[in-house]
C-alpha positions in Angstrom: 0.0 0.0 0.0 1.4 3.4 -1.0 0.2 7.0 -0.7 1.3 10.4 -1.8 0.9 12.0 1.6 1.0 10.8 5.2 -2.1 8.9 6.4 -2.7 9.1 10.1 -4.9 6.4 11.6 -6.1 7.7 15.0 -8.9 8.3 17.5 -9.9 11.4 19.3 -9.3 9.9 22.8 -5.7 8.9 22.0 -3.1 11.2 23.5 -0.3 9.8 21.2 -2.5 10.5 18.2 -3.0 14.1 19.3 0.7 14.5 19.8 1.5 13.0 16.4 -1.1 15.2 14.7 0.3 18.3 16.5 3.8 17.4 15.3 2.7 17.0 11.7 0.8 20.3 11.8 3.6 22.2 13.5 6.1 20.9 10.9 3.8 21.6 8.0 3.6 18.0 6.9 0.4 17.4 4.9 -1.6 14.5 6.1 -5.0 12.8 5.9 -6.5 11.7 9.3 -8.7 8.6 9.5 -10.6 8.1 12.7 -10.6 4.4 13.5 -12.9 4.6 16.5 -16.2 4.1 14.7 -14.9 2.7 11.4 -14.3 -1.1 11.6 -12.8 -1.1 8.0 -10.3 1.6 8.8 -9.5 0.0 12.1 -8.8 -3.3 10.3 -6.5 -1.5 7.8 -4.6 0.1 10.7 -4.2 -3.2 12.4 -2.9 -4.8 9.2 -0.4 -2.0 8.8 0.7 -2.5 12.4 1.2 -6.3 11.8 -1.8 -7.2 13.9 -1.2 -4.9 16.8 -4.2 -3.0 18.2 -2.3 0.3 18.8 -2.6 3.8 17.4 -1.4 6.0 16.0 -0.4 4.2 12.8 1.1 6.4 10.1 1.3 5.2 6.5 4.1 7.2 4.8 4.6 8.2 1.2 6.3 5.3 -0.5 4.6 2.7 1.8 6.6 3.0 5.1 4.7 2.5 8.3 5.2 4.0 11.8 3.4 2.6 14.8 3.2 4.8 17.9 6.2 6.9 16.8 7.9 9.3 19.0 8.5 12.9 17.8 12.1 12.0 17.2 11.0 9.0 15.0 8.6 11.3 13.1 11.4 13.8 12.5 13.7 11.1 11.2 11.1 9.6 8.9 9.6 12.9 7.7 12.1 15.7 8.5 
């Protein structure tokens, strides 16, 4: 699976998701946010990208890379 921009699989209640979204916004990284809380199909995609783990945020990067629960430093390395 590949994308032209970052895709952020998240949920409103998730602190790590809010942090990742804030980092992307602050660093002017364009992204599409997909809320997995009430969307079973999107939740299944996020789980598949995270190799079966039920954890968020999951970020699908341009070119097909995946980050699962990345720190700000990991985001900077992958996207900076």
